[in-house]
N, C-alpha and C positions, 0 to 999 in steps of 0.2 A: 665932722670927724666920724660920727657913728655910721653915716651912710657909706663912707669910704671903707670902714672896717667891714661892714656887711657885704659890700661889693667884693672886697678881697676874699672874704670867707666863701661867698657864692662861687667866685671863680675857682677857688681852691677845691671846693666840693665838686664842681662840675668837671674838673680835669681828671680823666681816667688815668690810673697809674700805668706807666709803660711797662713792657716786658722787662724782666730782670736780666741784665747781661752778666755773664761770667767775667770776673775781674781779669783784665789784661788780655782777654781773647777776642772780645767783640762778638762772642756767640751768645745767642738767646738761650738761657738755661732751660726754659720749658720746652723749646723746640728741640734742643739737643737731647733732652730726656725722652721726648716723644719719639724721635727717630731711633734712639737706642732701644726703646720698647719694640718698635717695629722690627728692628734687626734681630732681637732675641726671639720674637714670635716667628720670624721667617726661618730661623734656625731650628725651631721645634715644629716639625711637620704635624704632629698630633695635637698641637695646642698646649697651652700652659694654664694652670690655675693661677689665680691672682697672687696668692702667697708665694708660689714658686717663681713667678715672674718678678715680683718685688724683690725677692732675694737675689735673683740673677743680676738685676740692675742696681742693687744697693740702695733702694728707696723704701720708704714706709709703705705698707699696703694702702693707706688712705691716699697718699700722694699718687701712687701707681694707679689707683682706681680713678682718680680725677683725670689723669692723663688719658687713660683708656676710654673714659666716657667722652672726652673731647675727640679722640680718634674715631670712636664708634659713630659719633654724630656726623663726622665727615666721611664716613664710609671706609676708613682706613683700617679699622679693626672691628671684630664682631665676636660676640659671646655665643657659644653653641654647646649643645649637649646637656645631659642631666647634671653633670658636675660643674657646668658653667665655665668650661675652658675657653680661653681667649685665643683667637686666630687672626691671621692677617685678613683684612677685608678686601672687597672687590676693587675699591678705588686704588689701593696699592698696586694691584695688577695693572690697572689702566695706566697709571703713571709709568710703571716699568715697561709696558708695551710701547709707550711713546718713545722711550729711549731706543728700543729695538728698531722701531720704524725710522728713527732719525739716523741710525748707524749707516754710514757711507763707507763701505769697505775700501774702495779705490782711493777716496780722498784721504782717509785716515792711514792707509797703508803706505802711500807714496813717500812721505817723509822718512819712513823706516827703510824703504828701498834706497833712498838717497843716502842715508847713513851707512847702509850696508855696502853700497858702491864705494863711498868715500873711504871707509875703514878697511875694506878688503882690496880695493883697487881693481875689482872685477865687476862685470855686469851683474846687476841684481834683477830678479824676476819675481812676479806674483802670479800664481796659478790657482785655479779653483777646480773643484771636482764637478764633472759633468758626465753623469752616467758611469761608464767604466773607463774614462780617460781623464787626464788633467788638461786644462785649457789655460794658456797664457793670456792674462788680461792686462798686465802692466809690466813695464820694464824701464830701468834706468841704465843706460849703456855707460861703460867705462870709457876712459880717455885713451886707451891703448889703440895702436893701429890695428892689431889683430885682436878681435874680440868676438864674443858670442852675440849673435843677433837673431831673434826669432820674430816672426810676424805675429802680432797680437791676434788672438783667435785660433792660432795653431794648436794642435793637440799632440800629446805624447802619451804612450802607454804607462799605466801605473807601475808595472813591475820593472820597467827598464828606463827610469828617469829619476832624478833626485826629488823633484816635486811630487812625482807619482808615489814613490816609496814613502815619502814623508806623510802623504795623505793616507796611504794604506796603514801606516803604523798607528794612526789615530782612529782607525775603524775597528769595529767589533770583529771577532773571528767569523761570525756568520756573514758579515758583509764582505770580508776578504774571500771567503769560500765562494760567494756569489760571483765575485770578479774572476776567480780561477775557473769556475764552471762556465762562465759566459765567454771569456776571452782566452783562457789558457795562458801559457807562458812562451809566446813565440820568440825565437832567438833573433836578435837584431845584430849584435856583434859577438865576438868570441867571449866577451866578458858578461853578456846578458845572463841573468839568473833564469834558468830554464827548468828547475825542478821545484815542486812544492816544498820539499824539506828544506832546501836552501833558502827559499823565500821566507818560510816561517822563522828560520834561524836569523835571517837578515832583519826581519821586523822586530824581533826581540832585541837585537843589538841596537837598532835605531831607538827603541823605547828606553833602553838603558843609557845610551850616549846622549840622547836629546837631539840628534840630527841624523840625516840620511846622507850617504856618500854614493854618488854615481861615478864609478871609476871606469869611464869609457864604455858604459853599458848601453848607451843609446847612440853615441857617435864616437868613432875612434879619434883620439887626440883631445877630447873634451872631458873635463872633470867638473863635477857639480856637488855642492854641499847645500842641503835644504832642511827645513824644519816646518812642522805643521803649526798653523794658527787655529785656535779652537774657539768655538762659540760658548755660550753660557751653559750648555749641556755637556761640554767636553767633547763635542763632535767636531770633525774637521771642517773648518770654515774656508780655509785656503792654505797655501804653503808659500813660503818665501825661499828664495835660493840665490846663490851666487855661482856663476859659472865662468870658467876660463880654460885656456889651453893647458895641457899637461906640463909644459915647460915652466909655467908660472904657478902651477898648483902641484908641487911635488909632494911625495908621501909625507915628508916631515912637516909640511905646512897645512896639510889637510885637517889635522886634528885642531889646530889653532883656528882655522877658518870655520870649521864645524861648530866649535864652541861659540864663535861670534854669531853665526846664523841662529843657533839655538837660543842664545840670550835675546837677540832682537825679536825673534818669533814669540818668546814668552812675554816680552814687553808689549808687543802689539796685541797679543791675546788679552793681556790685562787692560790695555787701553780700549779695546772693543767690548769689554765686559765679559770676556770669556773666562773659563775655568780650566786649569790643568786636569787631565783625565786620570782618575785613579787606575793603578795597574790592573786591579782585579775587574775593572769594567770592560776590559778587552775581550773577556770570555763571552 
């Protein structure tokens, strides 16, 4: 009997306590707290003192310090400066970079193009910025007999296309000026924007509405609604659009379709880890 009790005691002492899970969530409390610390550190670019960080996450300084020590040992946090402020460590950057490398624009965008086609009934497109032009890289065609069809790899001017104007709207003013200097505003149809003042006003409208409207500016009889997809820096990563004949995209439907494109573009931006661009960053 004594041997049995000692054996049980030995086994009990040898079993390391498992991580504590938060009741009803299945989450590991220490891991959740550690990730929260990293989020707060990431938000504070100049770093945080231990007491300030503890207050922000609602933990005691001693608990916060133990978590930080663990993060520091793994390279996810570091203490710097005379005041001992805590900052995000290099390992956190390495992990974040792995996400960026794994991001596949075409693969992740295609389901959104499919949704856009299904909900609008019109052809959906994906375009990216290449120099001073927009290049179509993916498309989901609608089921209508008469429909838009572009060859993948074809290019359109930025000032005279839905995807182009959407990309321009997410660019800085200096970048837009570079486009104007290099390419100008050549007239393609009677509706093409051909003056800088009109273009600046149009870009402001796009930023306000959340979508661009190509009203037969690139091809007579074709209308297009587009919106930018942004990367993690708020820069234009791509643009999605839906395009159809004027007969199926009348004026009264354009606003509804524009709102749809804008919403899906924001959802795709979020899925890709992007961030909406602040209005004052366009300067």
